[in-house]
PyMOL commands that place a pseudoatom at each C-alpha (Angstrom):
pseudoatom trace, name=CA, resn=MET, resi=1, chain=A, elem=C, hetatm=0, pos=[71.970, 18.541, 189.887]
pseudoatom trace, name=CA, resn=LYS, resi=2, chain=A, elem=C, hetatm=0, pos=[69.751, 21.455, 188.957]
pseudoatom trace, name=CA, resn=ASN, resi=3, chain=A, elem=C, hetatm=0, pos=[71.160, 24.923, 188.450]
pseudoatom trace, name=CA, resn=ILE, resi=4, chain=A, elem=C, hetatm=0, pos=[68.672, 27.126, 190.319]
pseudoatom trace, name=CA, resn=LYS, resi=5, chain=A, elem=C, hetatm=0, pos=[68.961, 30.821, 189.552]
pseudoatom trace, name=CA, resn=GLN, resi=6, chain=A, elem=C, hetatm=0, pos=[68.800, 33.014, 192.616]
pseudoatom trace, name=CA, resn=GLY, resi=7, chain=A, elem=C, hetatm=0, pos=[67.817, 36.229, 190.824]
pseudoatom trace, name=CA, resn=GLY, resi=8, chain=A, elem=C, hetatm=0, pos=[69.715, 39.477, 191.099]
pseudoatom trace, name=CA, resn=ARG, resi=9, chain=A, elem=C, hetatm=0, pos=[71.358, 41.688, 188.538]
pseudoatom trace, name=CA, resn=PRO, resi=10, chain=A, elem=C, hetatm=0, pos=[72.249, 39.973, 185.263]
pseudoatom trace, name=CA, resn=LYS, resi=11, chain=A, elem=C, hetatm=0, pos=[75.938, 39.660, 184.472]
pseudoatom trace, name=CA, resn=LYS, resi=12, chain=A, elem=C, hetatm=0, pos=[77.417, 42.241, 182.133]
pseudoatom trace, name=CA, resn=GLU, resi=13, chain=A, elem=C, hetatm=0, pos=[78.682, 41.147, 178.757]
pseudoatom trace, name=CA, resn=LEU, resi=14, chain=A, elem=C, hetatm=0, pos=[82.423, 40.832, 178.335]
pseudoatom trace, name=CA, resn=ALA, resi=15, chain=A, elem=C, hetatm=0, pos=[82.606, 44.062, 176.296]
pseudoatom trace, name=CA, resn=GLU, resi=16, chain=A, elem=C, hetatm=0, pos=[80.821, 46.016, 179.057]
pseudoatom trace, name=CA, resn=VAL, resi=17, chain=A, elem=C, hetatm=0, pos=[83.028, 44.904, 181.944]
pseudoatom trace, name=CA, resn=LEU, resi=18, chain=A, elem=C, hetatm=0, pos=[85.598, 47.532, 182.956]
pseudoatom trace, name=CA, resn=LYS, resi=19, chain=A, elem=C, hetatm=0, pos=[88.461, 45.290, 184.021]
pseudoatom trace, name=CA, resn=TYR, resi=20, chain=A, elem=C, hetatm=0, pos=[91.564, 47.156, 182.856]
pseudoatom trace, name=CA, resn=LYS, resi=21, chain=A, elem=C, hetatm=0, pos=[93.179, 50.000, 184.761]
pseudoatom trace, name=CA, resn=VAL, resi=22, chain=A, elem=C, hetatm=0, pos=[95.364, 52.565, 183.060]
pseudoatom trace, name=CA, resn=HIS, resi=23, chain=A, elem=C, hetatm=0, pos=[97.649, 54.740, 185.122]
pseudoatom trace, name=CA, resn=ALA, resi=24, chain=A, elem=C, hetatm=0, pos=[99.122, 57.841, 183.538]
pseudoatom trace, name=CA, resn=ARG, resi=25, chain=A, elem=C, hetatm=0, pos=[101.524, 60.449, 184.755]
pseudoatom trace, name=CA, resn=LEU, resi=26, chain=A, elem=C, hetatm=0, pos=[100.590, 63.974, 183.778]
pseudoatom trace, name=CA, resn=ALA, resi=27, chain=A, elem=C, hetatm=0, pos=[102.423, 67.258, 184.006]
pseudoatom trace, name=CA, resn=THR, resi=28, chain=A, elem=C, hetatm=0, pos=[100.743, 69.969, 186.053]
pseudoatom trace, name=CA, resn=PRO, resi=29, chain=A, elem=C, hetatm=0, pos=[99.219, 71.821, 183.059]
pseudoatom trace, name=CA, resn=GLU, resi=30, chain=A, elem=C, hetatm=0, pos=[97.893, 68.553, 181.622]
pseudoatom trace, name=CA, resn=TYR, resi=31, chain=A, elem=C, hetatm=0, pos=[96.376, 67.552, 184.947]
pseudoatom trace, name=CA, resn=TYR, resi=32, chain=A, elem=C, hetatm=0, pos=[94.599, 70.875, 185.408]
pseudoatom trace, name=CA, resn=ARG, resi=33, chain=A, elem=C, hetatm=0, pos=[93.392, 70.746, 181.789]
pseudoatom trace, name=CA, resn=LEU, resi=34, chain=A, elem=C, hetatm=0, pos=[91.920, 67.294, 182.513]
pseudoatom trace, name=CA, resn=LYS, resi=35, chain=A, elem=C, hetatm=0, pos=[90.264, 68.601, 185.675]
pseudoatom trace, name=CA, resn=SER, resi=36, chain=A, elem=C, hetatm=0, pos=[88.775, 71.607, 183.891]
pseudoatom trace, name=CA, resn=LEU, resi=37, chain=A, elem=C, hetatm=0, pos=[87.479, 69.482, 180.988]
pseudoatom trace, name=CA, resn=ALA, resi=38, chain=A, elem=C, hetatm=0, pos=[85.880, 67.088, 183.463]
pseudoatom trace, name=CA, resn=ALA, resi=39, chain=A, elem=C, hetatm=0, pos=[84.257, 69.958, 185.353]
pseudoatom trace, name=CA, resn=GLN, resi=40, chain=A, elem=C, hetatm=0, pos=[82.978, 71.634, 182.171]
pseudoatom trace, name=CA, resn=SER, resi=41, chain=A, elem=C, hetatm=0, pos=[81.515, 68.427, 180.786]
pseudoatom trace, name=CA, resn=GLY, resi=42, chain=A, elem=C, hetatm=0, pos=[80.008, 67.279, 184.086]
pseudoatom trace, name=CA, resn=LEU, resi=43, chain=A, elem=C, hetatm=0, pos=[81.797, 63.924, 183.860]
pseudoatom trace, name=CA, resn=SER, resi=44, chain=A, elem=C, hetatm=0, pos=[84.244, 62.219, 186.169]
pseudoatom trace, name=CA, resn=GLN, resi=45, chain=A, elem=C, hetatm=0, pos=[87.855, 62.118, 185.036]
pseudoatom trace, name=CA, resn=SER, resi=46, chain=A, elem=C, hetatm=0, pos=[87.547, 58.394, 184.273]
pseudoatom trace, name=CA, resn=ASP, resi=47, chain=A, elem=C, hetatm=0, pos=[84.368, 58.848, 182.228]
pseudoatom trace, name=CA, resn=LEU, resi=48, chain=A, elem=C, hetatm=0, pos=[85.976, 61.772, 180.412]
pseudoatom trace, name=CA, resn=MET, resi=49, chain=A, elem=C, hetatm=0, pos=[88.998, 59.650, 179.471]
pseudoatom trace, name=CA, resn=ARG, resi=50, chain=A, elem=C, hetatm=0, pos=[86.737, 56.795, 178.301]
pseudoatom trace, name=CA, resn=GLN, resi=51, chain=A, elem=C, hetatm=0, pos=[84.719, 59.183, 176.146]
pseudoatom trace, name=CA, resn=LEU, resi=52, chain=A, elem=C, hetatm=0, pos=[87.864, 60.716, 174.657]
pseudoatom trace, name=CA, resn=ILE, resi=53, chain=A, elem=C, hetatm=0, pos=[89.208, 57.265, 173.800]
pseudoatom trace, name=CA, resn=SER, resi=54, chain=A, elem=C, hetatm=0, pos=[85.976, 55.935, 172.298]
pseudoatom trace, name=CA, resn=GLN, resi=55, chain=A, elem=C, hetatm=0, pos=[84.670, 59.039, 170.512]
pseudoatom trace, name=CA, resn=GLY, resi=56, chain=A, elem=C, hetatm=0, pos=[87.665, 61.321, 170.181]
pseudoatom trace, name=CA, resn=LYS, resi=57, chain=A, elem=C, hetatm=0, pos=[85.702, 64.256, 171.587]
pseudoatom trace, name=CA, resn=VAL, resi=58, chain=A, elem=C, hetatm=0, pos=[83.855, 65.278, 174.718]
pseudoatom trace, name=CA, resn=VAL, resi=59, chain=A, elem=C, hetatm=0, pos=[80.167, 66.084, 174.562]
pseudoatom trace, name=CA, resn=PRO, resi=60, chain=A, elem=C, hetatm=0, pos=[79.433, 68.362, 177.526]
pseudoatom trace, name=CA, resn=ARG, resi=61, chain=A, elem=C, hetatm=0, pos=[76.239, 67.984, 179.482]
pseudoatom trace, name=CA, resn=PHE, resi=62, chain=A, elem=C, hetatm=0, pos=[73.679, 70.764, 179.537]
pseudoatom trace, name=CA, resn=THR, resi=63, chain=A, elem=C, hetatm=0, pos=[73.897, 73.150, 182.465]
pseudoatom trace, name=CA, resn=ILE, resi=64, chain=A, elem=C, hetatm=0, pos=[70.845, 73.660, 184.667]
pseudoatom trace, name=CA, resn=GLU, resi=65, chain=A, elem=C, hetatm=0, pos=[70.354, 77.064, 183.056]
pseudoatom trace, name=CA, resn=GLN, resi=66, chain=A, elem=C, hetatm=0, pos=[70.430, 75.592, 179.532]
pseudoatom trace, name=CA, resn=VAL, resi=67, chain=A, elem=C, hetatm=0, pos=[67.943, 72.871, 180.494]
pseudoatom trace, name=CA, resn=ASP, resi=68, chain=A, elem=C, hetatm=0, pos=[65.636, 75.566, 181.889]
pseudoatom trace, name=CA, resn=TYR, resi=69, chain=A, elem=C, hetatm=0, pos=[65.839, 77.525, 178.609]
pseudoatom trace, name=CA, resn=ILE, resi=70, chain=A, elem=C, hetatm=0, pos=[65.098, 74.389, 176.602]
pseudoatom trace, name=CA, resn=ARG, resi=71, chain=A, elem=C, hetatm=0, pos=[62.027, 73.660, 178.724]
pseudoatom trace, name=CA, resn=LYS, resi=72, chain=A, elem=C, hetatm=0, pos=[60.799, 77.224, 178.247]
pseudoatom trace, name=CA, resn=LEU, resi=73, chain=A, elem=C, hetatm=0, pos=[61.342, 77.000, 174.484]
pseudoatom trace, name=CA, resn=ILE, resi=74, chain=A, elem=C, hetatm=0, pos=[59.423, 73.725, 174.345]
pseudoatom trace, name=CA, resn=GLY, resi=75, chain=A, elem=C, hetatm=0, pos=[56.566, 75.354, 176.262]
pseudoatom trace, name=CA, resn=MET, resi=76, chain=A, elem=C, hetatm=0, pos=[56.553, 78.299, 173.847]
pseudoatom trace, name=CA, resn=ALA, resi=77, chain=A, elem=C, hetatm=0, pos=[56.475, 75.955, 170.863]
pseudoatom trace, name=CA, resn=ASN, resi=78, chain=A, elem=C, hetatm=0, pos=[53.530, 74.071, 172.344]
pseudoatom trace, name=CA, resn=ASN, resi=79, chain=A, elem=C, hetatm=0, pos=[51.645, 77.312, 172.999]
pseudoatom trace, name=CA, resn=LEU, resi=80, chain=A, elem=C, hetatm=0, pos=[52.275, 78.480, 169.431]
pseudoatom trace, name=CA, resn=ASN, resi=81, chain=A, elem=C, hetatm=0, pos=[51.034, 75.183, 168.042]
pseudoatom trace, name=CA, resn=GLN, resi=82, chain=A, elem=C, hetatm=0, pos=[47.870, 75.482, 170.135]
pseudoatom trace, name=CA, resn=LEU, resi=83, chain=A, elem=C, hetatm=0, pos=[47.328, 79.046, 168.885]
pseudoatom trace, name=CA, resn=ALA, resi=84, chain=A, elem=C, hetatm=0, pos=[47.812, 77.939, 165.289]
pseudoatom trace, name=CA, resn=HIS, resi=85, chain=A, elem=C, hetatm=0, pos=[45.346, 75.100, 165.801]
pseudoatom trace, name=CA, resn=GLU, resi=86, chain=A, elem=C, hetatm=0, pos=[42.737, 77.474, 167.271]
pseudoatom trace, name=CA, resn=ALA, resi=87, chain=A, elem=C, hetatm=0, pos=[43.324, 79.951, 164.429]
pseudoatom trace, name=CA, resn=HIS, resi=88, chain=A, elem=C, hetatm=0, pos=[42.692, 77.210, 161.864]
pseudoatom trace, name=CA, resn=ILE, resi=89, chain=A, elem=C, hetatm=0, pos=[39.477, 76.214, 163.621]
pseudoatom trace, name=CA, resn=HIS, resi=90, chain=A, elem=C, hetatm=0, pos=[38.131, 79.777, 163.806]
pseudoatom trace, name=CA, resn=GLY, resi=91, chain=A, elem=C, hetatm=0, pos=[39.233, 80.771, 160.306]
pseudoatom trace, name=CA, resn=THR, resi=92, chain=A, elem=C, hetatm=0, pos=[42.003, 83.319, 160.833]
pseudoatom trace, name=CA, resn=ASP, resi=93, chain=A, elem=C, hetatm=0, pos=[44.483, 81.867, 158.349]
pseudoatom trace, name=CA, resn=PRO, resi=94, chain=A, elem=C, hetatm=0, pos=[47.085, 84.708, 158.344]
pseudoatom trace, name=CA, resn=LEU, resi=95, chain=A, elem=C, hetatm=0, pos=[47.487, 84.356, 162.116]
pseudoatom trace, name=CA, resn=ALA, resi=96, chain=A, elem=C, hetatm=0, pos=[47.692, 80.592, 161.760]
pseudoatom trace, name=CA, resn=THR, resi=97, chain=A, elem=C, hetatm=0, pos=[50.475, 80.738, 159.180]
pseudoatom trace, name=CA, resn=HIS, resi=98, chain=A, elem=C, hetatm=0, pos=[52.400, 83.266, 161.295]
pseudoatom trace, name=CA, resn=CYS, resi=99, chain=A, elem=C, hetatm=0, pos=[52.082, 80.990, 164.344]
pseudoatom trace, name=CA, resn=GLU, resi=100, chain=A, elem=C, hetatm=0, pos=[53.183, 77.966, 162.324]
pseudoatom trace, name=CA, resn=ILE, resi=101, chain=A, elem=C, hetatm=0, pos=[56.253, 79.775, 160.989]
pseudoatom trace, name=CA, resn=THR, resi=102, chain=A, elem=C, hetatm=0, pos=[57.209, 80.957, 164.475]
pseudoatom trace, name=CA, resn=ALA, resi=103, chain=A, elem=C, hetatm=0, pos=[56.637, 77.476, 165.916]
pseudoatom trace, name=CA, resn=THR, resi=104, chain=A, elem=C, hetatm=0, pos=[58.853, 75.979, 163.215]
pseudoatom trace, name=CA, resn=GLU, resi=105, chain=A, elem=C, hetatm=0, pos=[61.613, 78.465, 164.033]
pseudoatom trace, name=CA, resn=VAL, resi=106, chain=A, elem=C, hetatm=0, pos=[61.357, 77.650, 167.744]
pseudoatom trace, name=CA, resn=MET, resi=107, chain=A, elem=C, hetatm=0, pos=[61.487, 73.904, 167.039]
pseudoatom trace, name=CA, resn=ASN, resi=108, chain=A, elem=C, hetatm=0, pos=[64.538, 74.370, 164.794]
pseudoatom trace, name=CA, resn=LEU, resi=109, chain=A, elem=C, hetatm=0, pos=[66.214, 76.322, 167.594]
pseudoatom trace, name=CA, resn=ILE, resi=110, chain=A, elem=C, hetatm=0, pos=[65.457, 73.516, 170.054]
pseudoatom trace, name=CA, resn=LYS, resi=111, chain=A, elem=C, hetatm=0, pos=[66.908, 70.930, 167.654]
pseudoatom trace, name=CA, resn=TYR, resi=112, chain=A, elem=C, hetatm=0, pos=[70.023, 73.092, 167.206]
pseudoatom trace, name=CA, resn=ILE, resi=113, chain=A, elem=C, hetatm=0, pos=[70.501, 73.388, 170.971]
pseudoatom trace, name=CA, resn=LYS, resi=114, chain=A, elem=C, hetatm=0, pos=[70.116, 69.641, 171.483]
pseudoatom trace, name=CA, resn=LYS, resi=115, chain=A, elem=C, hetatm=0, pos=[72.897, 68.830, 168.969]
for i in range(1, 115): cmd.bond("trace and resi %d" % i, "trace and resi %d" % (i + 1))
show_as sticks, trace
zoom trace
């Protein structure tokens, strides 16, 4: 008899399946600490616990305001790179080096924020 595949989502590997439940009793301060950590990081309480178990720390998500600042910084860096490119083409080297230095500083700031 042939085994005809019907399509659909592929099965998860055994390591990816979440099949164990852990129930914990927490005191009131611990519970509210868990809730506040989950709210600050933008994760559910279950995801927060999984991340704490696997990594030992919580990496919070960026807020909407932080994402907006990052986008603006990226736009500024692109504009500076374009100015430096135009300055190189038209022969104003001091302006080009100043733009390149500023663009490098902006890119370093973006990398620092993303860490």
